N, C-alpha and C positions, 0 to 999 in steps of 0.2 A: 376551616377552609371553605371558601364559596364554592358553590356548584356551578359547573361549566353550563352554559345554555346549550340547549340540544338544537337550537336554530342557528342558521347561517349568520356570520358576521360581516357588516359592510357589504351587503348584497341586495340587490331588488330582484324579486320574483314577479314576472308579469306574465299573465295569461291572456289570450286574445280568443274571443268568442264571435260566432255568426249570430244572425237575428234570431235564431231558434235556441241560442244558448248553448249550441255546441261547441266545444273546445276545438280551436282551430290550430293553435301553436302555443308554446311556453318558452320562456327563455329566463336564466338565472345571468343576471348582468352584475358587474362590479359597480359600485356606487359611481365611479369616475366615468365608466362607459355610459351608465344612465343618464348622468347629467351633462355628457358630452354632446349632446344634441344630435347624434348621429344614428338613431334607432328608428328604422323605418315604421315599425309597429306603433310608435308614439310620433313620430316627426314626419311622415310622409302620407298625406291623403290619397295620393295615386296609389300607393301600395296597399293601404287600408281598402281602398276600392277594388282593386285587382284580386285581393285575397278575401274579400268580402267580409271584412272585419267590422263589427258593429259595436263591440263592447271590449274594453282592455281593463283587467283588473290587475291591481299589484300591492305588493307589500315590500316596504323599504325596511331593512334590518340595520340597526346601528351598530358599533363597534362591539357592543355588549351581547349582541344577539337579541336585542328587545326590539320591538315593533316601533319605529319612529314615525311612520305614517302608512295609512292604507288609502288607496284610491281605486276609484271607477270612473273610467271615462267613456262616455257614450258618442257614437258617430252616426250619421246617416248613411244612406246606401252609397253616396259618393265619397264617402270618407271623411267628410268635414265634421269638425268637432260639434257636437249638439249641447252636451252638458258634462259636468264633472261633480264628483262628491269625493272630498278627502277628510279623514280623520287623523288628526296628528295625536302623538303620543301624550300630550297634556289635556286631550279631549276635546282640543279646537276642532271644530267642523267648519269646512268652507265649502259651498256650494256655488258653482258657476254655471 
């Protein structure tokens, strides 16, 4: 009998940090909510500026509880995207 994963399934864990690396907020979202495009921490520069978010790190867990991808998004003090680093389950890395 296969062992059950101890990780969440079909969820995205995201954590926001300030410029000093201090954790500001964290969220556990369903895959659907994450890709819906209505998450201020990811989709709203004004919100990031107001909350002083400079980095968002996340892990996307697939239906089996395995890491589908990990990402890190960096923003300037105005909440605008500066760069991103994503590592997919198959080892593919994308830097923007």
